Backbone as a ProteinNet text record, in pm:
[ID]
protein_1_A
[PRIMARY]
MTGWRYCPRCGSPLVHEHGRVECGACGFVHYANSAPTASAFVLDDAGHVLLARRAYEPDAGLWDVPGGFLEEGEDPTEGLRRELLEETGLTIAPGDFVGAFTDTYGDGPAATAVLNLVWEGSIVAGEPAPADDVSELRWFPRGGLPHDEELAFRWLAPTLRAWASGA
[TERTIARY]
-2613.5	-2634.4	-2691.8	-2684.8	-2739.1	-2664.1	-2539.7	-2461.8	-2490.3	-2568.4	-2600.4	-2711	-2680.5	-2780.5	-2811.8	-2709.1	-2726.8	-2688	-2752	-2730.4	-2588.4	-2514.5	-2380	-2381.9	-2497.3	-2509.2	-2544.4	-2645.5	-2691.6	-2687.7	-2662.6	-2652.2	-2783	-2894.5	-3024.6	-3036.7	-3125	-3145.1	-3196.6	-3151.2	-3193	-3306.8	-3390.9	-3497.9	-3455.2	-3458.7	-3422.1	-3545.2	-3537.8	-3641	-3578.4	-3657.2	-3604.2	-3496.4	-3371.2	-3262.1	-3210.7	-3251	-3200.7	-3219.4	-3151.2	-3173.5	-3212.8	-3301.5	-3348.6	-3341.2	-3312.9	-3313.6	-3435.9	-3523.7	-3643.5	-3613.4	-3499.1	-3465.8	-3413.2	-3322.1	-3259.8	-3287.2	-3350.9	-3384	-3276.2	-3165.2	-3058.7	-3113.8	-3076.3	-3112.9	-2987.7	-2966	-2855.4	-2909.4	-2883.6	-2928.9	-2818.8	-2858.3	-2763.6	-2731.5	-2644.4	-2604.1	-2482.9	-2475.8	-2359.3	-2242	-2122.9	-2000.7	-1953.8	-1928.5	-1888.3	-1740.2	-1713	-1575.9	-1560.5	-1437.2	-1406.8	-1293.9	-1314.8	-1217.2	-1208.5	-1101.6	-1084.4	-1036.2	-1088	-1032	-926.7	-802.8	-693.9	-645.1	-637.9	-600.7	-465.3	-387.4	-263.1	-290.5	-186.9	-204	-254.1	-230.5	-274.5	-415.2	-477	-611.4	-615.7	-498.2	-494.7	-543.1	-602.2	-652.3	-558.5	-534.8	-447.3	-529.3	-490.2	-554.4	-453.4	-505.6	-423.5	-454.5	-350.3	-371.4	-379.4	-485.9	-509.2	-410.1	-348	-251.4	-317.6	-436.4	-501.4	-646.4	-702.3	-844.9	-927.1	-1045.6	-1109.3	-1054.9	-1064.3	-1025.2	-876.6	-793	-647.8	-605	-514.2	-460.9	-541.1	-659.1	-742.4	-721.1	-754.4	-740.1	-857.8	-829.1	-928.7	-891	-980.7	-944.3	-888.1	-788	-734.2	-840.4	-841.4	-937	-957.2	-1053.8	-1079.4	-1188.2	-1202.9	-1309.2	-1284.3	-1391.4	-1384.3	-1376.1	-1307.8	-1305.3	-1431.4	-1469	-1591.3	-1586.7	-1690.6	-1702.6	-1615.7	-1542.2	-1449.4	-1524.2	-1486	-1540.1	-1497.9	-1590	-1554.7	-1436.7	-1425.4	-1312.2	-1181	-1188.2	-1067.2	-1025.3	-1122.9	-1093.1	-1034.6	-1085.7	-1032.7	-885.5	-853.5	-713.5	-624.8	-672.6	-595.7	-570.5	-675.7	-661.6	-567.7	-578.7	-491.8	-345.9	-320.4	-183.9	-131.5	-214.5	-173.3	-143.2	-226.4	-214.9	-121.5	-104.6	-29.4	86	91.5	191.8	159.4	40.9	1.8	-86.2	-62.7	-156	-242.6	-374.3	-464	-561.9	-617.6	-727.7	-851.8	-955.9	-1078.6	-1138.2	-1187.3	-1252.1	-1399.9	-1451.7	-1593.9	-1633.2	-1753	-1808	-1860	-1809.7	-1851	-1983.5	-1998.8	-2123.5	-2107.4	-2219.8	-2225.8	-2275.9	-2206	-2233.8	-2232.5	-2332.3	-2339.2	-2278.1	-2227.6	-2166.8	-2146.8	-2080	-2040.4	-1888.8	-1832.8	-1689.1	-1671.2	-1617.2	-1602	-1716.1	-1712.4	-1811.5	-1872.9	-1986.4	-2050.5	-2108.7	-2131.1	-2196.4	-2115.6	-1984.2	-1900.2	-1892.2	-1958.4	-1953.6	-2013.6	-1955.1	-2000.3	-2062.7	-2181.4	-2242.5	-2166.1	-2132.1	-2055.9	-2125.5	-2099.7	-2143.3	-2016.6	-1984.9	-1862.6	-1888.2	-1819.3	-1826.9	-1704.3	-1726	-1615.7	-1607.3	-1485.1	-1454.9	-1350.4	-1340.1	-1219.9	-1119.5	-992.4	-890.5	-770.8	-705.2	-582.8	-468.7	-349.5	-231.8	-185.2	-167.2	-113.1	36.3	74	214.2	239.1	364.9	406.2	421.1	484	499.5	429.5	352.7	280.8	374.6	350.3	426.1	330.6	321.7	228.1	265.6	165.8	186.5	60.4	64.9	-48.6	-95.1	-214	-266.7	-266.8	-174.3	-162.2	-29.8	-34.8	89	147.1	64	110.7	17.9	75	-2	31.6	-70.7	-46.1	-144	-92.8	-175.7	-238	-369.1	-440.5	-508	-496.7	-573.2	-721	-808.2	-952.2	-988.6	-920.9	-950.8	-875.5	-798.2	-717.7	-730.8	-850.8	-875	-867.1	-839.4	-838.8	-976.5	-976.3	-1101.8	-1182.5	-1313.4	-1401.9	-1358.1	-1315.8	-1277.9	-1147.3	-1076.6	-953.8	-979.9	-1106.5	-1142.6	-1208.8	-1174.2	-1229.8	-1372.6	-1452	-1584.5	-1681.9	-1806.6	-1910	-1936.7	-1929.6	-1966.3	-1863.1	-1737.6	-1629.5	-1633.7	-1650.5	-1644.1	-1746.8	-1876.1	-1971.4	-1949.1	-1905.7	-1882.2	-1761.5	-1653.5	-1532.3	-1557	-1630.6	-1660.1	-1749.3	-1850.9	-1938.8	-1859.1	-1772.9	-1690.1	-1596.9	-1532.9	-1437.6	-1504.4	-1632.3	-1703.6	-1764.2	-1751.8	-1805.9	-1952.7	-2010.2	-2153.2	-2181.7
-1720.2	-1689	-1548.5	-1468.4	-1333.3	-1248.5	-1282.5	-1207.3	-1244.1	-1348.7	-1392.2	-1302.6	-1230.6	-1142.9	-1182.9	-1232.7	-1263.3	-1407.2	-1463.2	-1601.5	-1619.1	-1718.4	-1742.1	-1801.9	-1853	-1914.3	-1811	-1724.4	-1633.7	-1486.1	-1454.8	-1315.9	-1249.4	-1319.7	-1262.9	-1253.6	-1166.1	-1156.9	-1288.7	-1319.6	-1441.4	-1411.1	-1510.5	-1502.5	-1587.4	-1527.5	-1599.3	-1667.1	-1798.1	-1878.8	-1936.9	-2000.3	-2057.7	-2161.9	-2129.3	-2224.3	-2243	-2156.5	-2171.7	-2041.4	-2032.2	-1923.5	-1986.7	-1916.8	-1966.5	-1855.7	-1895.9	-1803.6	-1833.2	-1735.6	-1752.8	-1757.3	-1703.6	-1697.7	-1830.2	-1895.1	-2016.6	-2141.5	-2125.4	-2241.5	-2284.5	-2211.4	-2245	-2243.8	-2345	-2352.1	-2388.8	-2318.2	-2352.3	-2359.8	-2473.5	-2495.1	-2457.1	-2403.4	-2363.9	-2484.8	-2569.8	-2689.2	-2659.4	-2724.3	-2710.8	-2788.6	-2731.5	-2799.4	-2890.1	-3018.5	-3109.6	-3098.1	-3110.2	-3115.9	-3241.1	-3282.1	-3394.6	-3352.1	-3370.9	-3331.5	-3438.8	-3430	-3531.1	-3470	-3525	-3504.5	-3614.1	-3583.2	-3680.8	-3690.1	-3812.7	-3835.5	-3904.2	-3863.9	-3935.1	-4041.1	-4111.9	-4220.4	-4171.6	-4044.1	-3987.6	-3928.3	-3933.8	-3879	-3731.2	-3670.7	-3530.7	-3519.7	-3405.6	-3383	-3286.3	-3313.3	-3230.4	-3120	-2994.8	-2881.5	-2811.4	-2746.8	-2679.7	-2530.5	-2448.3	-2303.4	-2267.4	-2197.9	-2162.6	-2055.1	-2077.2	-1981.6	-1873.7	-1900.8	-1809.3	-1786	-1678.7	-1649.6	-1754.9	-1782.2	-1718.4	-1770.6	-1686.5	-1720.6	-1750.9	-1678	-1695	-1672.5	-1757.2	-1745.8	-1817.3	-1866.5	-1937.4	-2087.8	-2159.2	-2304.7	-2371.5	-2479.7	-2556.1	-2703.7	-2790.6	-2931.6	-2952.5	-3038.8	-3063.2	-3126.3	-3083.3	-3135.8	-3035.5	-3062	-2969.7	-3019.4	-2948.5	-2976.4	-3106.5	-3179.3	-3300.4	-3262.3	-3343.5	-3326.1	-3388.9	-3346.2	-3397.9	-3549.9	-3615.5	-3760.5	-3836.6	-3767	-3832.3	-3893.4	-4014.7	-4078.8	-3996	-3967.1	-3881.6	-3930.3	-4059.8	-4105.6	-4101.9	-4119.6	-4103.2	-3956.9	-3866.5	-3723.7	-3684.5	-3745.6	-3721.5	-3760.9	-3880	-3925.7	-3832.1	-3793.2	-3704.1	-3569.6	-3509.3	-3378.3	-3382.7	-3487.3	-3497.7	-3514.2	-3591.6	-3607.3	-3473.8	-3400.9	-3272	-3169.7	-3163	-3057.2	-3090.5	-3220	-3257.7	-3353.5	-3415.6	-3517.6	-3651.6	-3664.2	-3787.3	-3875.8	-4005.4	-4103.7	-4144.1	-4130.8	-4161.5	-4271.2	-4332.7	-4427.5	-4361.3	-4341.2	-4283.8	-4376.7	-4316.6	-4392	-4361.6	-4339.7	-4311.7	-4183.3	-4184.6	-4065.1	-3973.8	-3850	-3753.2	-3689.5	-3651.9	-3592.2	-3507.6	-3448.8	-3360.3	-3224.6	-3117.8	-2984.7	-2883	-2795.9	-2693.8	-2563.3	-2485	-2355.6	-2283.4	-2169.4	-2099.5	-2085	-2080.5	-2063.6	-1929	-1832.7	-1698.2	-1608.6	-1484.6	-1384.5	-1319.2	-1254	-1175.3	-1260	-1197.9	-1268.3	-1385	-1384.6	-1493.5	-1611.4	-1602.2	-1711	-1837.7	-1950.6	-2081	-2157.6	-2212.4	-2300.7	-2432.4	-2483.3	-2607.7	-2707.9	-2834.1	-2945.3	-3014	-2998.6	-3053.1	-3193.4	-3291.8	-3430.6	-3456.7	-3499.6	-3508.9	-3648.9	-3701.9	-3831.6	-3812.8	-3909.5	-3924.1	-3994.2	-3975.7	-4041.2	-4079.2	-4187.5	-4229.6	-4231.9	-4206.1	-4199.1	-4339.6	-4362.2	-4487.9	-4472	-4356.2	-4331.6	-4181.8	-4144.5	-4006.3	-3931.7	-3815.1	-3722	-3592.8	-3532.5	-3410.5	-3296.1	-3236.9	-3121.2	-3033	-2903	-2816.5	-2803.4	-2810.1	-2798.5	-2740	-2716.7	-2667.3	-2533.2	-2525.7	-2399.1	-2392.7	-2465.7	-2472.3	-2408.5	-2317.4	-2254.1	-2321.7	-2395.3	-2459.9	-2575.3	-2680.1	-2792.2	-2803.6	-2835	-2849.6	-2950.9	-3029.9	-3125.1	-3054.9	-3076.1	-3017.7	-3128.1	-3123	-3217.4	-3178.1	-3274.3	-3245.4	-3133.4	-3125.6	-3022.3	-2892.3	-2881.1	-2761.4	-2709.7	-2714.8	-2669.2	-2516.9	-2461.9	-2316.2	-2257.4	-2129.7	-2059.4	-2048.8	-2034.9	-2029.7	-1925.2	-1807	-1700.1	-1730.5	-1835.4	-1877.2	-1986.9	-2030.7	-2139.4	-2084.5	-2141.9	-2101.2	-2153.3	-2082	-2125.1	-2148	-2115	-2121.6	-2262.4	-2362.2	-2497.9	-2562.4	-2516.7	-2590.3	-2585	-2467.9	-2457.5	-2547.3	-2538.1	-2625.3	-2773.6	-2805.7	-2945.6	-3001.3	-2925.8	-2969.1	-2983.2	-2889.1	-2895	-3015.1	-3039.8	-3155.7	-3285.2	-3292.6	-3411.8	-3430.3	-3321.6	-3329.6	-3371.8	-3335.6	-3371.3	-3511.1	-3573.5	-3708.3	-3710.9	-3594.8	-3587.7	-3642.6
-3655.8	-3796.2	-3813.3	-3706.9	-3716.2	-3817.6	-3846.8	-3943.6	-4088.6	-4111.2	-4247.1	-4302.7	-4410.4	-4471.5	-4616.4	-4686.4	-4828.2	-4858.5	-4956.4	-4996.4	-5051.1	-5001.3	-5054.3	-5194.7	-5236.1	-5368.3	-5475.5	-5447.8	-5553.8	-5515.1	-5387	-5343.5	-5305.8	-5314.7	-5276.8	-5124.7	-5076.1	-4930.7	-4872.7	-4753	-4683.6	-4587.1	-4566.1	-4467.4	-4348.5	-4229.9	-4107.7	-4050.1	-4039.8	-3975	-3849.4	-3766.1	-3642.3	-3673.7	-3638.1	-3653.7	-3794.7	-3887.2	-4024	-4101.6	-4216.3	-4311.7	-4444.1	-4516.1	-4645.8	-4749.3	-4873.1	-4985.6	-5071.2	-5084	-5165.5	-5314.2	-5356.1	-5498.2	-5552.2	-5478.5	-5533	-5450.1	-5333.7	-5251.7	-5153.8	-5147	-5052.4	-4910	-4831.1	-4689.4	-4610.4	-4500.2	-4410.5	-4268.9	-4203.3	-4066.2	-3968.5	-3855.3	-3750.8	-3664.3	-3713.7	-3639.8	-3553.2	-3439.6	-3353	-3411.7	-3399.1	-3442.8	-3329.1	-3356.7	-3249.4	-3213.9	-3084.1	-3034	-2948.8	-2927.2	-2838.4	-2745.6	-2616.1	-2514.6	-2407.6	-2325.8	-2220.9	-2091.1	-1982.4	-1849.5	-1835.5	-1876	-1870.4	-1725.8	-1675.3	-1535.7	-1525.4	-1423.6	-1395.3	-1288.7	-1246.8	-1149.4	-1014	-982.1	-854.1	-862.7	-982.1	-999.1	-1030.7	-1059.9	-1101	-1245.4	-1278.7	-1414.2	-1486.5	-1614.3	-1697	-1762.7	-1738.2	-1804.2	-1893.5	-1997.5	-2097.9	-2097.8	-2089.2	-2099.4	-2247.5	-2284.8	-2424.7	-2469.8	-2584.5	-2638	-2723.2	-2775.2	-2869.5	-2830.6	-2885.6	-2866.9	-2939.6	-2892.9	-2778.8	-2646	-2544.8	-2407.5	-2392.2	-2466.3	-2454.1	-2309.9	-2262.3	-2128.1	-2021.2	-2055.7	-1958.8	-1971	-1864.2	-1861.6	-1929.8	-2000.4	-2074.9	-2064.3	-2102.5	-2114.3	-2254.1	-2270.3	-2403.6	-2493.4	-2617.5	-2714.7	-2826	-2912.3	-3021.8	-3113.8	-3224.3	-3320.6	-3395.7	-3418.8	-3500	-3646.9	-3724	-3868.7	-3927.2	-4046	-4107.8	-4118.1	-4065.6	-4072.6	-3974.1	-3889.1	-3796.6	-3677.5	-3641.6	-3522.5	-3400.6	-3307.6	-3193.7	-3110.3	-3084.1	-3002.8	-3081.6	-3213.6	-3295.5	-3297.1	-3308.7	-3302.4	-3168.1	-3062.1	-2928	-2921.4	-2969.6	-2968.7	-3051.7	-3169.7	-3257.6	-3189.6	-3135.3	-3071.4	-2951.2	-2869.7	-2752.2	-2793	-2897.3	-2946.3	-2999.9	-3076.7	-3132.7	-3023.9	-2920.8	-2820.5	-2704.9	-2674.9	-2554.7	-2579.8	-2697.3	-2724	-2661.2	-2603.5	-2534.9	-2621.4	-2613.9	-2667.3	-2548.9	-2565.7	-2454.3	-2492.6	-2389.9	-2406.7	-2348.4	-2430.6	-2375.6	-2270	-2162.6	-2055.5	-2051.4	-1931.9	-1914	-1984.8	-2044.3	-2107.8	-1997.6	-1993.1	-1891.4	-1930.1	-2059.5	-2103.8	-2227.9	-2270.2	-2386.5	-2338.6	-2377.9	-2325.6	-2439.2	-2443.5	-2547.8	-2498.5	-2593.3	-2563.1	-2695.6	-2690.5	-2812.2	-2812.8	-2931.9	-2952.2	-3019.3	-2946.3	-2999.1	-2955	-3003.7	-2964.8	-3087.6	-3065.9	-3170	-3280.9	-3397.2	-3507.9	-3563	-3539.8	-3591	-3494.3	-3378.6	-3280.1	-3339.2	-3302.8	-3350.4	-3235.3	-3257.7	-3158.4	-3160.4	-3041.9	-3033.4	-2942.1	-2969.7	-2885.7	-2838	-2709.7	-2650.8	-2598.1	-2653.7	-2608.4	-2521.8	-2397.4	-2301.6	-2241.9	-2239.6	-2178.9	-2070.6	-1981.6	-1901.9	-1992.9	-1965.9	-2046.8	-1962.4	-2002	-1933.6	-2034.6	-1985.7	-2072.4	-2107.3	-2237.3	-2287.6	-2315.5	-2371.6	-2406.1	-2414.5	-2393.4	-2410.3	-2279.7	-2291.2	-2179.7	-2219	-2128.4	-2165.4	-2201.7	-2317.6	-2365	-2444.4	-2412	-2483.8	-2631.2	-2716.7	-2861.4	-2923.8	-3053.1	-3130.1	-3073.1	-3015.2	-2963.6	-2811.1	-2748.5	-2602.6	-2560.6	-2461.5	-2414.4	-2290.7	-2216.4	-2093.3	-2059.4	-2003.2	-1948.7	-1800.7	-1719.5	-1576.1	-1517.2	-1422	-1348.5	-1228.4	-1208.8	-1095.9	-1015.4	-880.7	-799.2	-800.9	-779.8	-780.7	-684	-572	-473.4	-494.5	-600.2	-624.4	-766	-820.1	-957.7	-965.8	-1083.8	-1099.1	-1064.5	-1025.8	-999.4	-1128.6	-1115.1	-1231.8	-1333.8	-1287.5	-1380.3	-1454	-1412.1	-1480	-1582.6	-1593.9	-1684.9	-1810.5	-1924.1	-2053	-2068.5	-2143	-2187.1	-2071	-2094.4	-1989.5	-1939.7	-2025.6	-1986.8	-1894.8	-1899.6	-1834.9	-1682.2	-1622.4	-1475.9	-1406.7	-1441.4	-1370.8	-1399.4	-1518.9	-1554.7	-1480.1	-1477.6	-1408.6	-1258.3	-1200.9	-1056.8	-1023.9	-1106.8	-1083.2	-1094.2	-1194.6	-1212.6	-1092.6	-1048.2	-937.6	-807	-790.5	-667.3	-675	-791.7	-808.9	-844.7	-875.4	-909.3	-1047.1
[MASK]
+++++++++++++++++++++++++++++++++++++++++++++++++++++++++++++++++++++++++++++++++++++++++++++++++++++++++++++++++++++++++++++++++++++++++++++++++++++++++++++++++++++++

């Protein structure tokens, strides 16, 4: 919220407090909440994980797990199913919860704080085909994951490696 200088309601200068901005003129308050996402480590019968190459910024061209932002009020596992269908053409069943991981989406003052909710997932129906904001889908064995510099976002490399090692 470092880029926030003026109140969107009345145009007065904003005061930056820890984790929020306030307008002394009209009382507007905005909290710096993380935007939730839902993603999956989709596994095939051989235990390979499906990764998606990002078609657009941020981190265009890097590998990511399929998933995306939840819609307002959306149940996280429903959002997970929706995002996976949009990006891969797959209907999945969420499995074990891998964890929740914080990061930022984008750079500079426009960057958004995110809370990434990650599950394992198994395919119920469909064949993987890149769609939406994905340029390529590929299956990777646990021992043959892309190098860290080929993975999108700071949270993904350590999380994927810990998951692959069974930690």
